[in-house]
C-alpha positions in Angstrom: -6.3 44.1 75.4 -5.6 46.1 71.8 -2.4 47.6 72.2 -3.9 51.2 70.8 -6.2 51.1 74.0 -3.8 50.5 75.9 -1.6 53.6 74.3 -4.1 55.8 74.7 -4.3 55.7 78.7 -0.5 55.5 78.8 -0.6 59.0 77.3 -3.4 60.2 79.2 -1.3 58.8 82.5 2.5 60.9 80.9 -0.4 64.2 80.7 -1.1 63.5 84.3 2.0 62.7 85.6 4.1 65.1 83.9 4.4 68.3 86.3 4.4 72.1 85.4 8.0 73.2 84.0 7.9 76.1 87.0 7.4 72.6 89.2 10.1 71.0 88.2 12.3 74.0 88.2 11.6 74.7 92.0 12.3 71.1 92.7 15.6 71.3 91.2 16.5 74.5 92.8 15.4 73.7 96.3 17.0 70.3 96.2 20.7 71.9 95.1 19.7 74.3 97.9 19.9 71.3 100.3 22.9 69.8 98.3 25.1 72.9 99.0 23.9 73.6 102.5 24.5 69.9 103.7 28.3 69.9 101.8 28.8 72.6 104.3 27.5 70.8 106.9 29.7 67.9 106.1 32.8 69.8 105.3 32.9 71.0 109.1 32.4 67.1 110.3 35.0 65.9 108.1 37.7 68.6 109.3 36.5 68.0 112.8 36.9 64.5 112.0 40.5 64.5 110.4 41.4 66.4 114.1 40.0 63.3 115.9 42.2 61.0 113.8 45.2 63.1 113.9 44.7 62.8 117.6 44.3 59.4 117.6 47.1 58.6 115.2 49.6 60.4 117.7 48.2 58.8 120.7 48.8 55.8 119.4 52.9 56.5 118.5 53.1 57.6 121.7 51.6 54.5 123.7 53.5 52.9 121.4 56.7 54.5 122.5 55.9 54.5 126.5 55.1 50.7 126.1 58.9 49.7 124.0 60.3 52.4 126.8 58.7 50.5 129.5 56.6 53.3 131.1 53.2 51.3 130.3 52.8 47.7 131.2 51.6 45.7 128.5 47.7 45.4 130.0 47.4 49.1 130.0 48.9 49.2 126.6 46.4 46.6 125.4 43.4 48.4 126.9 44.3 51.7 125.6 45.1 50.5 122.3 41.7 49.0 121.9 40.4 52.2 122.9 42.0 54.2 120.4 41.3 51.7 117.9 37.7 51.4 118.5 37.3 55.3 118.6 39.7 55.4 115.3 37.3 52.7 113.3 34.1 54.8 114.6 35.7 58.1 113.4 37.2 56.5 109.8 33.2 54.9 109.4 31.4 58.2 110.0 34.1 59.4 107.3 33.0 57.1 104.5 29.7 57.5 105.5 30.1 61.0 104.4 32.2 60.8 101.5 29.1 61.5 98.9 30.0 63.4 95.8 26.7 65.6 96.0 27.5 66.4 92.2 26.3 62.8 91.1 22.8 62.8 92.3 22.3 66.3 91.4 23.0 65.6 87.6 21.2 62.4 87.7 18.3 64.6 89.1 18.9 67.0 86.3 18.2 64.3 83.7 15.4 62.5 85.4 13.5 66.2 85.8 14.2 66.7 81.6 12.4 63.1 81.7 9.3 64.2 83.6 8.9 67.5 81.8 8.7 65.6 78.4 6.9 61.7 78.6 4.6 62.9 75.9 7.2 64.3 73.6 9.4 61.0 74.0 6.8 58.8 73.3 5.7 60.4 70.6 8.8 61.4 68.6 11.3 58.9 69.7 9.9 55.5 69.0 12.9 53.8 69.6 13.0 55.6 73.5 9.4 54.4 74.1 10.3 50.9 75.9 13.3 52.5 78.4 10.6 55.7 78.9 8.5 52.6 80.3 11.0 50.5 81.9 12.5 53.9 84.1 9.4 55.2 84.8 6.9 52.4 86.2 7.9 49.8 88.3 4.4 47.9 87.6 1.0 49.2 86.1 -2.2 47.5 86.9 -4.6 47.0 84.6 -8.0 46.1 85.3 -11.3 45.7 82.8 -9.0 46.9 80.3 -8.2 50.2 82.1 -5.2 51.6 83.8 -6.4 51.7 87.6 -2.9 52.1 89.5 0.7 52.7 88.9 3.5 52.3 90.8 6.9 54.6 89.9 10.5 53.6 90.2 12.8 55.7 91.9 13.9 58.7 91.7 10.2 59.8 90.0 8.3 58.0 92.6 10.3 60.4 95.4 9.0 64.1 93.3 5.9 62.8 91.2 3.8 61.7 94.0 1.5 65.3 93.8 0.5 63.9 89.8 -0.1 60.5 91.3 -2.8 61.4 94.3 -4.8 63.4 91.5 -4.6 60.6 89.5 -5.4 57.2 91.7 -6.8 56.5 95.5 -3.9 54.8 96.8 -0.9 56.7 95.4 2.8 57.0 96.5 4.0 59.6 98.8 6.1 62.1 97.7 7.5 63.7 101.0 9.0 67.2 101.6 11.5 68.6 99.6 14.4 67.6 101.7 13.1 64.2 102.1 13.6 63.8 98.2 17.2 64.6 98.4 17.8 62.1 100.9 16.0 59.5 99.1 18.0 60.4 96.0 21.1 60.1 97.9 20.3 56.8 99.2 19.0 55.5 95.9 22.5 56.6 94.2 24.1 54.0 96.6 21.8 51.2 95.7 22.2 48.4 93.4 19.6 49.2 91.2 21.2 53.0 90.3 23.7 52.1 87.6 21.4 50.2 85.4 18.3 53.2 86.0 21.4 56.0 85.1 22.3 54.0 82.0 18.3 53.7 80.8 17.7 57.6 81.9 21.1 58.7 80.1 19.9 57.0 77.1 16.6 58.6 77.0 18.1 62.2 77.4 20.7 61.6 75.1 20.5 64.0 72.4 17.4 66.2 73.5 18.0 69.5 72.9 16.7 72.5 74.2 13.8 72.9 72.1 12.7 69.6 73.0 12.9 70.0 76.5 10.4 72.7 76.3 8.1 71.0 74.1 
């Protein structure tokens, strides 16, 4: 199909997907609030896990001393040592799971929200970034009879642009609640695709000024 025909539809798609600045700011503020709330909860749990690990270490050291001095049998030592090791591994695994730098996903989200508010501007004024924008935003574009009939978005745009997709297509992706968006965002930053997406988003937002964001 003619490139010009597809470009017209692509621009219409950008306009339809571009959420109002107020909505994007609301998403940002709500997710930041969720992140700070989660940080507080995680900090308390990490403090508790440290106490558990310190207690287990003391028990293991005491058990070794008792075994060496003959106060406990080898069988008893093996049973308790295995139990302590299981408890320690569980606590360490949970601590590793909680060890998330929330500044990383929030910084990434901020850049993605900037892009979400400037689709048309980037396409029309930053020709060198047009392909990057398509790569970043779309997982696939379905064309039928020379018309774009459906799209699938890449994360993280698929997390928070569902309202726009619902208005444009019959079978859109689901956006979920703000808390769901946050959980998906954190999980996504641990995925193998994240580093490449972060590179693309950084390339798109590089040099973006405040006036361009508001355009």
